[in-house]
Backbone bond lengths (Angstrom), bond angles and torsions (degrees), N, CA, C in turn:
res aa  C-N    CA-C-N  psi(-1)  N-CA   C-N-CA  omega(-1)  CA-C   N-CA-C  phi
1 M - - - 1.457 - - 1.519 109.15 -
2 N 1.360 114.54 118.32 1.443 119.84 176.13 1.576 106.61 -119.38
3 R 1.306 115.87 124.45 1.449 119.24 -178.37 1.559 106.97 -137.60
4 T 1.319 116.57 127.86 1.427 124.46 176.82 1.519 109.11 -110.11
5 I 1.348 117.26 121.68 1.426 121.99 -179.49 1.541 108.27 -116.02
6 V 1.309 115.43 131.10 1.473 123.26 -178.06 1.512 110.93 -111.96
7 Y 1.330 118.33 126.91 1.451 123.23 177.67 1.521 107.46 -122.77
8 L 1.374 112.39 133.69 1.477 120.54 176.59 1.531 108.24 -101.46
9 I 1.359 116.99 118.52 1.459 120.27 -173.47 1.494 112.58 -75.37
10 S 1.293 117.50 130.16 1.474 124.08 -175.07 1.564 108.27 -93.26
11 E 1.322 114.59 170.96 1.452 119.50 177.32 1.539 112.04 -59.52
12 A 1.375 114.82 -37.16 1.509 118.91 179.71 1.461 113.02 -65.94
13 E 1.368 116.32 -19.47 1.479 121.18 -177.38 1.514 112.98 -100.59
14 H 1.316 115.24 0.52 1.481 121.92 -179.52 1.556 108.79 -59.12
15 N 1.333 114.85 135.47 1.461 124.50 176.88 1.534 114.10 79.57
16 L 1.292 116.52 7.68 1.488 117.74 173.35 1.532 110.09 -79.39
17 R 1.286 118.32 147.72 1.446 118.97 168.13 1.514 108.63 -77.32
18 I 1.385 116.20 153.72 1.405 121.83 -178.32 1.529 108.85 -51.40
19 E 1.350 116.79 -50.83 1.440 119.14 -176.59 1.568 111.83 -61.31
20 Q 1.303 118.62 -33.90 1.394 121.43 176.86 1.544 110.97 -68.11
21 Y 1.300 115.80 -43.05 1.456 118.35 179.40 1.515 112.04 -63.96
22 L 1.372 119.90 -43.23 1.410 122.82 -179.44 1.535 111.18 -68.92
23 R 1.301 119.10 -33.64 1.450 122.43 178.39 1.547 107.73 -66.61
24 R 1.326 118.00 -36.28 1.437 120.28 175.86 1.545 113.28 -68.82
25 R 1.328 115.14 -27.23 1.456 118.26 174.32 1.486 112.37 -81.61
26 G 1.335 121.92 -0.90 1.427 122.99 174.88 1.510 117.59 105.83
27 Y 1.407 115.18 2.61 1.423 119.51 178.91 1.599 106.83 -70.07
28 S 1.379 113.87 141.84 1.431 117.96 177.45 1.554 111.30 -88.39
29 R 1.295 115.55 169.40 1.500 118.19 176.35 1.554 108.23 -62.17
30 Q 1.359 114.10 -37.60 1.482 117.04 -179.65 1.541 110.67 -65.79
31 N 1.371 117.70 -37.52 1.416 120.52 175.20 1.543 111.01 -57.92
32 L 1.332 115.23 -45.83 1.492 118.07 -177.36 1.534 110.53 -68.35
33 T 1.321 117.34 -37.00 1.486 119.97 175.34 1.501 110.68 -61.19
34 E 1.336 120.18 -42.99 1.448 121.29 179.71 1.487 112.59 -67.95
35 L 1.376 117.91 -38.19 1.489 121.92 174.63 1.495 112.45 -60.46
36 K 1.303 117.95 -36.16 1.446 120.44 -177.76 1.576 112.03 -63.90
37 K 1.352 112.75 -28.96 1.507 115.99 178.90 1.470 114.82 -76.52
38 L 1.356 117.61 -15.60 1.462 120.84 -178.22 1.497 113.18 -91.90
39 P 1.346 119.33 129.24 1.483 119.10 178.36 1.522 112.20 -67.22
40 D 1.335 113.50 137.08 1.494 121.95 177.29 1.569 109.19 60.14
41 S 1.328 120.49 29.48 1.434 119.09 179.47 1.524 111.55 -78.80
42 I 1.331 119.06 -22.82 1.485 121.91 179.85 1.533 107.85 -125.75
43 Q 1.320 115.01 121.64 1.479 121.49 179.58 1.481 109.09 -134.66
44 V 1.333 115.51 143.13 1.454 121.72 173.97 1.547 107.00 -122.82
45 N 1.322 114.75 121.27 1.510 118.86 -175.57 1.520 111.49 50.12
46 R 1.342 116.98 43.18 1.462 127.66 175.79 1.517 115.22 72.39
47 D 1.351 117.31 7.42 1.480 121.50 177.54 1.531 107.80 -104.43
48 R 1.302 116.84 135.23 1.467 122.35 176.79 1.519 108.28 -64.75
49 C 1.359 117.29 135.15 1.471 120.85 -176.77 1.504 110.73 -136.78
50 I 1.298 112.48 157.14 1.454 120.30 171.05 1.542 110.14 -88.42
51 L 1.361 117.92 161.67 1.418 121.69 -173.08 1.552 112.97 -68.17
52 K 1.345 118.20 -16.33 1.450 122.63 -177.82 1.566 112.89 -84.36
53 K 1.342 115.55 -9.06 1.421 119.62 -178.71 1.595 110.43 -59.19
54 I 1.300 115.93 141.55 1.442 124.12 179.07 1.496 108.85 -86.75
55 L 1.343 117.49 129.28 1.464 122.60 178.19 1.496 111.44 -91.40
56 S 1.342 111.90 151.70 1.439 120.25 176.59 1.516 111.45 -120.07
57 A 1.305 117.42 151.30 1.463 121.27 177.28 1.507 109.19 -54.55
58 G 1.358 115.82 134.97 1.474 120.45 178.29 1.607 110.68 93.09
59 D 1.298 117.96 -9.80 1.451 119.48 178.11 1.562 110.38 -67.81
60 E 1.262 116.00 149.70 1.475 123.39 173.79 1.519 107.12 -107.52
61 L 1.320 113.60 109.80 1.459 121.51 178.04 1.522 110.44 -97.36
62 V 1.353 117.36 121.65 1.446 122.35 179.22 1.536 111.80 -112.27
63 V 1.317 114.24 129.85 1.438 120.93 178.89 1.537 107.79 -116.98
64 R 1.338 117.17 123.30 1.435 121.42 -178.52 1.556 108.15 -111.10
65 I 1.315 116.58 117.30 1.439 122.80 177.82 1.518 110.78 -102.48
66 R 1.325 116.57 125.27 1.447 119.81 178.44 1.528 108.44 -127.57
67 E 1.345 116.32 121.52 1.480 120.60 177.32 1.484 109.41 -125.18
68 T 1.279 116.55 131.65 1.509 120.78 -177.82 1.489 112.41 -119.18
69 E 1.393 119.41 -6.82 1.431 122.35 -177.19 1.534 107.26 -88.03
70 C 1.378 111.80 154.46 1.426 120.67 176.51 1.601 108.50 -123.19
71 S 1.310 114.23 164.94 1.464 119.74 176.35 1.524 107.47 -71.66
72 E 1.311 117.45 85.83 1.471 124.75 -170.00 1.530 113.91 -58.11
73 K 1.342 118.57 -32.99 1.443 122.30 -174.06 1.521 109.50 -91.73
74 I 1.267 117.61 6.40 1.512 121.78 177.85 1.472 109.93 -112.04
75 P 1.339 119.21 101.30 1.512 119.73 -179.91 1.506 110.79 -66.97
76 A 1.332 114.34 147.35 1.515 122.02 176.98 1.496 107.70 -77.81
77 V 1.359 114.92 126.56 1.474 122.67 -179.90 1.518 107.78 -135.94
78 N 1.302 116.67 134.33 1.479 122.40 179.89 1.530 109.04 -80.32
79 I 1.322 113.44 95.27 1.493 120.58 -178.88 1.541 107.05 -121.81
80 P 1.312 118.45 129.78 1.460 120.91 -175.70 1.577 108.09 -67.98
81 F 1.389 114.01 140.12 1.424 119.27 173.71 1.526 106.59 -158.61
82 Q 1.301 120.45 164.67 1.436 124.02 -172.34 1.514 110.90 -113.09
83 I 1.304 116.17 121.87 1.480 121.73 174.72 1.550 108.67 -89.24
84 I 1.338 115.63 124.03 1.401 121.18 177.21 1.495 112.01 -88.90
85 Y 1.373 115.64 -35.87 1.495 121.29 -173.81 1.531 105.06 -157.78
86 E 1.347 114.14 145.56 1.477 119.80 175.58 1.531 108.06 -155.35
87 D 1.361 114.48 133.20 1.448 120.80 168.52 1.530 109.09 -138.66
88 E 1.272 122.18 -159.24 1.461 124.08 -174.21 1.524 111.84 -74.81
89 D 1.337 118.14 -14.15 1.411 121.24 -171.44 1.530 114.98 -117.32
90 I 1.279 116.89 -32.20 1.475 120.05 -176.26 1.545 112.12 -137.39
91 L 1.328 113.28 165.15 1.509 119.26 175.22 1.512 104.40 -138.16
92 V 1.245 118.66 131.75 1.496 124.63 174.65 1.522 106.46 -110.52
93 V 1.352 114.16 123.70 1.462 121.20 -173.93 1.511 108.43 -120.14
94 N 1.365 117.81 140.83 1.445 124.19 168.13 1.513 107.97 -92.81
95 K 1.330 117.85 96.82 1.449 119.23 -175.65 1.552 113.89 -78.03
96 P 1.311 117.72 133.74 1.487 116.60 177.54 1.477 111.57 -76.82
97 A 1.330 116.80 153.73 1.486 120.63 175.10 1.534 108.76 -63.23
98 G 1.345 115.87 148.07 1.455 122.27 178.45 1.531 111.68 87.81
99 L 1.285 120.26 -7.41 1.477 123.11 174.62 1.508 111.53 -96.77
100 P 1.339 118.50 114.69 1.486 121.31 177.47 1.495 108.49 -66.45
101 M 1.341 116.02 159.43 1.458 121.44 174.21 1.528 113.10 -74.02
102 H 1.358 115.41 -43.02 1.456 122.50 -174.93 1.529 111.24 -125.55
103 P 1.304 118.44 152.57 1.500 119.61 170.29 1.520 111.67 -61.91
104 S 1.282 116.95 161.28 1.452 118.88 177.32 1.548 105.61 -142.15
105 M 1.328 115.87 178.69 1.438 120.16 -175.93 1.545 111.48 -61.00
106 K 1.300 117.27 -38.13 1.496 120.13 -179.31 1.556 111.62 -95.37
107 N 1.258 116.56 -1.69 1.477 120.02 -177.28 1.502 107.47 -144.56
108 Y 1.334 117.33 82.67 1.429 121.74 -167.64 1.553 112.19 -91.13
109 R 1.333 115.26 -20.28 1.469 117.59 -168.89 1.558 113.32 -122.05
110 Y 1.311 117.56 4.71 1.417 117.67 -175.85 1.543 110.74 -128.03
111 S 1.298 117.05 95.96 1.459 122.98 -178.14 1.501 109.73 -164.81
112 L 1.340 116.49 164.83 1.438 118.63 177.11 1.521 112.41 -64.22
113 A 1.350 115.89 -31.88 1.455 117.89 176.17 1.536 113.00 -63.03
114 N 1.352 116.18 -42.34 1.449 118.93 173.95 1.553 111.67 -55.09
115 A 1.334 114.41 -46.96 1.419 121.30 -175.99 1.513 111.82 -60.61
116 L 1.335 117.32 -44.64 1.423 124.42 179.84 1.504 112.74 -65.83
117 V 1.313 117.97 -41.29 1.448 121.51 177.91 1.544 110.45 -61.42
118 W 1.306 114.44 -40.83 1.502 120.47 175.73 1.492 110.89 -60.71
119 Y 1.367 114.37 -49.16 1.465 121.26 -176.33 1.539 111.62 -55.45
120 Y 1.345 116.09 -44.69 1.430 119.09 179.44 1.535 114.39 -79.45
121 Q 1.326 116.33 -23.00 1.452 118.94 176.13 1.529 108.70 -67.93
122 Q 1.319 118.09 -31.00 1.470 119.24 179.41 1.477 111.53 -70.79
123 Q 1.357 116.00 -17.88 1.519 121.68 178.63 1.472 110.67 -100.30
124 N 1.384 116.31 6.57 1.476 120.50 -176.76 1.496 113.39 54.94
125 E 1.354 112.63 38.79 1.478 119.91 179.97 1.504 108.95 -116.05
126 P 1.354 120.29 132.87 1.455 124.12 172.69 1.564 108.17 -66.15
127 F 1.297 112.42 149.86 1.522 117.83 -179.09 1.449 112.06 -153.73
128 I 1.314 115.43 130.20 1.471 123.39 173.98 1.525 106.96 -114.16
129 F 1.332 118.55 124.79 1.429 123.35 -177.81 1.520 112.05 -69.82
130 R 1.311 117.50 113.39 1.466 121.06 177.42 1.545 106.45 -135.39
131 C 1.326 113.76 103.71 1.488 119.97 -176.58 1.532 109.24 -98.73
132 A 1.356 118.30 139.57 1.426 121.85 -175.44 1.497 110.20 -92.06
133 N 1.321 121.12 -31.46 1.486 121.95 179.51 1.510 107.30 -136.11
134 R 1.258 118.31 110.92 1.458 123.72 -176.35 1.499 110.52 -83.82
135 L 1.352 114.27 141.11 1.484 119.94 176.70 1.570 109.55 -116.11
136 D 1.331 117.44 147.84 1.415 118.96 172.72 1.465 112.18 -60.39
137 R 1.379 117.41 157.95 1.441 119.37 -176.64 1.525 111.91 -53.90
138 D 1.312 119.46 -44.62 1.486 123.24 -174.67 1.442 114.14 -89.37
139 T 1.329 120.32 5.02 1.458 123.49 174.27 1.509 107.36 -93.18
140 S 1.338 115.91 130.23 1.457 119.83 179.31 1.511 109.43 -96.75
141 G 1.373 113.96 170.24 1.436 117.20 173.28 1.514 120.03 115.11
142 L 1.312 114.81 -160.71 1.474 120.53 -165.09 1.543 112.51 -82.79
143 T 1.283 113.67 137.34 1.496 120.95 172.10 1.552 106.39 -144.63
144 V 1.360 110.89 146.09 1.487 114.56 -178.53 1.528 108.54 -110.24
145 V 1.332 116.10 136.99 1.470 123.55 -176.04 1.529 108.52 -122.40
146 A 1.312 115.33 131.49 1.481 122.52 178.21 1.571 109.29 -80.05
147 K 1.306 115.33 142.68 1.472 121.30 -179.79 1.508 114.90 -98.05
148 H 1.297 116.99 -10.71 1.515 121.84 177.14 1.461 110.19 -153.19
149 M 1.380 116.27 172.33 1.431 122.06 -172.45 1.552 114.14 -63.56
150 V 1.326 118.08 -32.83 1.431 120.33 -174.53 1.570 109.54 -77.56
151 S 1.308 118.63 -44.48 1.472 119.77 177.19 1.494 109.23 -64.80
152 A 1.337 118.23 -34.52 1.455 122.12 -179.81 1.523 109.14 -62.60
153 N 1.295 116.18 -47.28 1.465 120.59 -178.59 1.547 113.55 -64.79
154 I 1.356 114.29 -40.50 1.435 118.62 -177.73 1.543 110.14 -68.57
155 L 1.332 115.13 -42.19 1.475 120.72 176.19 1.517 111.88 -61.75
156 S 1.310 114.31 -39.53 1.508 118.02 177.79 1.523 110.70 -61.60
157 G 1.300 117.34 -44.40 1.429 120.94 178.09 1.530 112.29 -65.33
158 M 1.329 117.70 -36.80 1.435 120.81 175.86 1.581 111.26 -64.89
159 G 1.285 114.39 -40.20 1.480 118.68 177.19 1.524 112.23 -61.61
160 Y 1.368 113.35 -44.48 1.463 119.31 178.23 1.538 112.32 -60.41
161 R 1.314 116.11 -36.14 1.464 119.17 -178.38 1.527 110.75 -92.09
162 H 1.318 119.17 10.41 1.468 124.70 -179.90 1.514 113.57 58.56
163 E 1.310 114.59 39.35 1.517 119.49 -179.79 1.548 110.41 -95.71
164 I 1.302 118.57 -2.81 1.481 118.60 173.07 1.537 106.93 -100.60
165 E 1.280 117.28 109.76 1.473 122.52 -178.25 1.464 108.53 -80.53
166 R 1.375 117.40 128.95 1.439 123.16 -177.94 1.520 109.77 -126.99
167 E 1.329 114.74 131.35 1.420 120.24 179.14 1.552 106.74 -124.55
168 Y 1.358 117.05 131.84 1.389 122.93 -179.45 1.544 107.71 -116.61
169 L 1.379 115.98 158.68 1.437 122.17 169.68 1.516 107.73 -118.73
170 A 1.309 116.45 137.96 1.481 121.22 -176.81 1.531 108.94 -136.80
171 I 1.309 116.46 156.10 1.412 123.95 178.31 1.580 109.37 -119.38
172 I 1.339 114.78 124.43 1.454 119.56 178.06 1.533 108.59 -125.35
173 R 1.340 115.21 161.11 1.473 119.61 178.51 1.532 108.41 -90.83
174 G 1.339 115.46 128.46 1.485 117.18 178.78 1.547 112.92 104.11
175 R 1.298 113.39 176.71 1.471 123.10 176.63 1.496 112.08 -94.91
176 V 1.274 116.62 123.65 1.498 122.22 -178.47 1.502 108.96 -78.86
177 V 1.345 115.54 125.55 1.477 120.23 178.26 1.526 108.67 -133.79
178 P 1.376 116.27 122.52 1.462 127.16 3.69 1.535 109.17 -77.13
179 A 1.348 116.74 164.88 1.456 122.84 -171.92 1.528 112.26 -73.99
180 S 1.281 118.95 -14.69 1.486 124.60 174.30 1.497 110.34 -148.39
181 G 1.369 113.26 157.64 1.460 116.07 179.19 1.478 109.80 166.67
182 T 1.334 116.61 -169.73 1.450 126.39 179.75 1.511 109.14 -129.56
183 I 1.337 114.41 131.87 1.447 122.01 176.73 1.504 106.62 -102.97
184 D 1.321 119.23 113.15 1.442 123.18 -179.99 1.502 106.43 -117.72
185 A 1.311 120.40 92.18 1.425 127.20 -173.75 1.524 111.49 -142.25
186 P 1.288 120.44 114.62 1.510 122.40 -175.62 1.517 108.72 -68.07
187 L 1.367 113.28 152.38 1.473 121.81 -177.34 1.499 112.76 -121.74
188 S 1.295 116.22 147.04 1.489 122.27 173.78 1.496 109.22 -143.54
189 R 1.314 117.15 169.20 1.471 122.26 178.72 1.528 108.16 -73.94
190 R 1.367 114.97 138.40 1.435 121.98 177.10 1.538 107.26 -71.99
191 E 1.354 116.56 137.26 1.474 121.83 179.99 1.493 109.93 -59.02
192 G 1.299 115.80 138.38 1.479 120.94 178.40 1.521 116.90 78.83
193 S 1.332 116.92 2.09 1.453 118.76 -178.20 1.524 108.23 -130.41
194 L 1.338 114.07 140.03 1.501 119.90 177.23 1.570 108.90 -88.29
195 I 1.340 117.71 -14.33 1.437 121.38 -173.25 1.559 114.02 -108.06
196 E 1.308 114.58 -49.96 1.438 120.03 -168.97 1.597 112.22 -73.06
197 R 1.333 113.16 145.40 1.426 120.19 175.55 1.533 110.56 -118.23
198 K 1.370 116.32 168.87 1.455 118.91 178.41 1.531 105.82 -151.14
199 V 1.412 110.98 161.98 1.432 118.47 171.56 1.531 108.99 -69.36
200 D 1.326 119.72 134.35 1.465 123.33 -173.76 1.514 109.56 -148.24
201 F 1.305 117.87 94.65 1.478 119.54 -175.90 1.525 114.03 -77.39
202 E 1.326 117.98 -8.89 1.472 121.98 175.77 1.492 115.05 -89.69
203 K 1.365 114.64 -46.91 1.513 119.67 -171.47 1.500 109.96 -122.83
204 G 1.287 123.01 0.10 1.433 122.47 -175.44 1.555 115.97 -77.33
205 E 1.281 115.71 161.98 1.476 122.40 178.12 1.602 105.54 -89.32
206 R 1.284 115.88 147.87 1.498 121.43 -177.91 1.537 110.41 -59.56
207 A 1.277 115.69 134.69 1.464 121.17 -179.99 1.543 108.81 -142.73
208 V 1.326 119.40 124.64 1.429 122.33 -177.06 1.552 109.43 -132.57
209 T 1.341 112.57 130.06 1.494 119.61 179.93 1.508 107.98 -130.10
210 H 1.294 118.99 132.20 1.475 123.35 172.87 1.488 111.34 -102.03
211 Y 1.285 121.03 135.94 1.459 121.53 -176.26 1.468 113.38 -132.02
212 Q 1.314 117.22 157.12 1.492 125.64 177.87 1.510 109.87 -150.04
213 V 1.271 118.29 128.76 1.513 119.01 176.66 1.553 105.74 -75.66
214 V 1.321 113.90 131.42 1.449 121.69 -179.79 1.564 110.85 -92.72
215 E 1.351 113.19 -43.14 1.464 118.48 -175.39 1.543 109.48 -158.08
216 E 1.327 116.98 146.86 1.456 121.38 176.10 1.558 105.67 -124.66
217 K 1.367 113.63 135.41 1.427 116.33 -176.64 1.560 109.14 -158.65
218 N 1.318 118.56 131.82 1.441 121.12 167.39 1.555 111.65 53.55
219 G 1.314 116.55 41.54 1.425 120.78 173.92 1.516 114.17 81.41
220 H 1.311 118.74 6.74 1.468 121.77 178.55 1.517 110.11 -129.17
221 S 1.335 116.17 160.11 1.475 121.02 177.85 1.539 110.16 -127.26
222 L 1.301 116.55 139.59 1.452 124.72 171.32 1.549 106.80 -98.55
223 V 1.334 114.48 118.95 1.446 119.44 -170.38 1.553 108.67 -118.31
224 S 1.286 116.38 136.47 1.517 124.58 170.68 1.484 110.09 -90.56
225 L 1.289 116.93 134.74 1.497 121.52 -178.21 1.559 108.27 -131.53
226 R 1.320 116.06 129.74 1.487 122.30 171.46 1.485 109.84 -108.87
227 L 1.319 117.11 131.04 1.512 119.60 179.49 1.557 108.53 -93.17
228 E 1.326 114.20 128.69 1.412 120.30 170.64 1.497 109.95 -92.18
229 T 1.338 117.18 -28.69 1.512 125.48 173.45 1.494 105.91 -125.77
230 G 1.348 115.20 170.03 1.472 119.06 -178.43 1.480 114.29 -130.74
231 R 1.302 117.83 63.62 1.477 122.69 -176.26 1.582 106.70 -82.08
232 T 1.318 115.04 152.71 1.470 121.09 173.21 1.507 111.00 -53.96
233 H 1.327 116.77 130.06 1.482 124.29 179.15 1.511 114.73 56.67
234 Q 1.398 116.41 25.59 1.484 119.21 -174.13 1.497 112.27 -56.86
235 I 1.304 119.14 -52.28 1.481 121.27 -175.50 1.513 109.09 -63.70
236 R 1.320 116.73 -42.45 1.493 120.98 -176.02 1.506 111.11 -61.66
237 I 1.315 115.48 -43.24 1.464 120.74 -179.45 1.542 111.65 -74.81
238 H 1.356 116.70 -41.29 1.473 119.59 -177.66 1.535 111.79 -64.97
239 L 1.348 116.29 -40.21 1.451 117.36 179.60 1.544 111.04 -67.36
240 K 1.338 115.17 -39.21 1.458 117.78 175.96 1.553 112.71 -61.95
241 Y 1.329 114.18 -41.01 1.481 120.75 177.16 1.497 111.88 -62.00
242 L 1.392 115.90 -36.61 1.452 118.30 175.65 1.532 112.92 -69.47
243 G 1.313 115.52 -20.11 1.471 118.39 178.36 1.539 111.74 109.23
244 F 1.327 116.95 5.99 1.443 124.31 -175.53 1.533 113.02 -131.19
245 P 1.292 119.30 67.94 1.474 122.67 -172.90 1.517 109.65 -65.45
246 L 1.323 114.60 155.61 1.480 122.42 173.21 1.519 108.96 -61.28
247 I 1.306 115.82 139.13 1.457 119.91 172.15 1.565 105.90 -75.26
248 G 1.356 115.40 151.02 1.442 120.91 175.00 1.573 113.06 77.31
249 D 1.320 117.82 8.07 1.465 119.31 -178.64 1.529 111.42 -87.36
250 Y 1.330 117.12 101.72 1.463 123.22 -171.49 1.552 111.42 -60.10
251 L 1.349 116.28 -31.07 1.485 118.43 -178.56 1.524 113.17 -82.07
252 Y 1.327 116.80 -45.94 1.454 118.05 -170.60 1.542 114.37 -109.88
253 N 1.331 119.31 -13.00 1.451 122.06 -177.16 1.544 107.51 -163.40
254 P 1.351 117.96 77.78 1.466 117.81 -176.19 1.541 113.13 -73.79
255 D 1.310 115.91 64.29 1.441 125.59 179.38 1.542 106.06 -97.50
256 M 1.355 117.69 90.25 1.460 119.31 -168.46 1.503 109.62 -104.64
257 E 1.326 121.94 19.01 1.434 122.51 -176.63 1.530 112.89 -61.79
258 W 1.320 117.66 -36.97 1.431 121.00 -173.56 1.569 113.73 -109.94
259 I 1.302 116.67 -23.98 1.430 120.56 -176.36 1.488 110.70 -152.32
260 S 1.324 118.59 148.71 1.493 121.06 -172.35 1.501 112.09 -101.22
261 R 1.362 120.08 12.81 1.476 123.69 176.81 1.455 106.13 -146.14
262 Q 1.349 116.77 163.81 1.439 119.45 178.15 1.516 109.45 -59.15
263 A 1.319 117.24 129.94 1.497 122.33 -174.00 1.546 107.27 -84.67
264 L 1.373 114.10 76.63 1.434 123.12 -176.58 1.518 109.25 -138.70
265 H 1.355 115.49 129.75 1.443 121.94 -173.37 1.538 108.82 -134.78
266 S 1.325 115.95 126.26 1.492 119.60 173.93 1.546 107.75 -76.25
267 Y 1.287 117.40 99.68 1.477 124.59 -166.70 1.553 110.87 -84.93
268 R 1.358 117.46 -40.42 1.449 119.61 -170.89 1.492 111.90 -143.53
269 L 1.345 115.85 140.27 1.434 122.89 169.74 1.537 109.12 -125.77
270 H 1.330 115.50 135.43 1.460 122.42 -175.51 1.545 107.99 -138.62
271 F 1.315 116.38 116.00 1.447 119.81 -175.05 1.567 111.75 -159.34
272 D 1.295 115.41 166.57 1.473 120.05 174.31 1.508 107.41 -85.68
273 H 1.336 118.06 136.40 1.489 120.60 177.17 1.494 109.47 -59.01
274 P 1.348 119.29 133.85 1.431 122.54 -172.39 1.531 112.59 -63.66
275 I 1.367 117.65 -26.29 1.504 117.92 -178.33 1.528 109.57 -107.04
276 T 1.322 120.06 -51.24 1.451 121.71 -175.97 1.549 114.91 -81.19
277 R 1.324 115.77 -15.48 1.460 125.13 -173.83 1.520 113.40 61.19
278 E 1.316 117.86 14.78 1.502 122.17 174.70 1.525 108.15 -65.99
279 R 1.306 117.11 142.10 1.505 118.29 176.84 1.528 108.78 -75.99
280 M 1.334 112.83 128.03 1.476 120.59 -177.45 1.494 108.99 -114.84
281 D 1.342 114.87 139.35 1.494 119.14 -178.23 1.543 106.63 -142.65
282 F 1.334 117.15 121.35 1.409 120.26 -176.68 1.554 109.50 -131.40
283 T 1.321 116.03 141.87 1.437 121.36 174.12 1.521 113.42 -131.00
284 A 1.300 119.28 149.20 1.463 122.79 177.34 1.519 107.87 -128.50
285 P 1.343 122.32 125.93 1.416 122.72 -178.07 1.498 110.58 -64.30
286 L 1.344 114.03 160.74 1.431 118.88 176.06 1.550 112.98 -57.61
287 P 1.328 117.68 134.54 1.505 117.92 179.66 1.552 109.15 -71.18
288 E 1.335 111.94 166.50 1.433 120.38 -172.14 1.534 113.95 -52.13
289 D 1.284 116.89 -43.93 1.448 117.57 -175.38 1.523 115.29 -68.62
290 M 1.316 116.21 -19.72 1.469 122.29 174.00 1.510 114.98 -96.38
291 Q 1.362 114.99 -25.17 1.434 118.80 -174.03 1.552 111.21 -95.66
292 D 1.326 113.61 -57.75 1.501 117.59 -172.84 1.539 111.97 -71.87
293 R 1.296 115.71 -37.12 1.420 116.70 -178.23 1.495 114.11 -69.93
294 F 1.361 116.44 -26.60 1.459 120.73 178.77 1.531 111.09 -107.59
295 C 1.333 115.77 -12.51 1.516 119.89 171.65 1.499 110.35 57.30
296 W 1.326 119.66 48.44 1.456 119.67 174.79 1.482 109.17 -68.13
297 S 1.309 118.52 139.09 1.451 125.79 -176.89 1.540 107.75 -115.61
298 T 1.344 114.87 132.34 1.479 118.97 172.63 1.533 111.85 -74.77
299 D 1.304 115.41 -16.02 1.471 121.44 175.91 1.504 109.34 -97.09
300 P 1.358 117.16 110.79 1.465 119.57 -176.93 1.534 114.54 -55.62
301 S 1.358 116.23 -24.96 1.466 118.19 -178.96 1.496 112.90 -86.65
302 G 1.372 116.83 -8.39 1.471 122.57 -177.31 1.521 109.77 -74.58
303 G 1.277 119.18 126.88 1.450 123.67 178.73 1.489 111.86 -97.71
304 C 1.328 115.00 136.86 1.442 118.23 178.18 1.531 105.93 -160.53
305 A 1.270 118.61 120.40 1.492 121.68 -174.51 1.511 110.50 -79.71
306 L 1.312 115.21 140.77 1.447 119.24 175.93 1.557 110.47 -66.38
307 R 1.290 117.63 130.95 1.422 119.68 -176.24 1.530 112.89 -128.55
308 R 1.321 118.04 141.38 1.404 119.98 174.91 1.537 111.34 -74.95
309 T 1.317 116.66 143.91 1.471 118.59 170.62 1.537 109.21 -131.98
310 R 1.274 113.38 122.96 1.476 118.93 -178.82 1.537 111.59 -101.68
């Protein structure tokens, strides 16, 4: 991975040291340490410079990122997936349900990471899997992946500061009352389980989810959810706590009449690009098992009966 980033220094940035400027752009100390090791990685007006150099308004600062390592423990496997957007810094993927993010002890060759390593191997490009927003195996939809160490670190900081806006769509059985609101209930790990979580007002970590009913039809509701925090299983636990658990959720509500996985889809991602700072906005339509089987219509007057599909 070779990436050259060019910054034009403004009047407001006059007299900053290079390291100060890059730290303000979101570079970590580790990023700067790695860049120091690379020849000609930092240049100002085409001259090689150290990070303590003082910048002047009008200077052209060039950062060259070179990565040659790959995710060695992740084998390359040709697995279909959909790319929504790609540039030199990030990749936005529409992950299908049933595809884990990472390999595991019992599932070493079937994950999004395996698929991406294969994708870049075909281009003779090294690739380290660095995902900014992880999705459960059976949750479909959008996830953003960093393509190099700097974009990865900046995205990580954005996630920590809740600057990546995430909207999900979910299907529950029944009518949600009230039709909109905020669930503010801390979460912790359930005793005796490595996977399950629970609402825990004594020892839990803060978790906040905002929800809004989009449509009601045939005894089910399509609900939009915005995450203020990103705890493990947050939406799944919060909807159950509200009294309206996701259908198809094998852990928290094994209601498999209409769908065989939790009916949850990462519908929208909204964030500033980690390098260019351009505002990015991506959406992914409901997948077939959530859309066609339930026949949700964007036209309120459109009629379509809910139908089982086996």
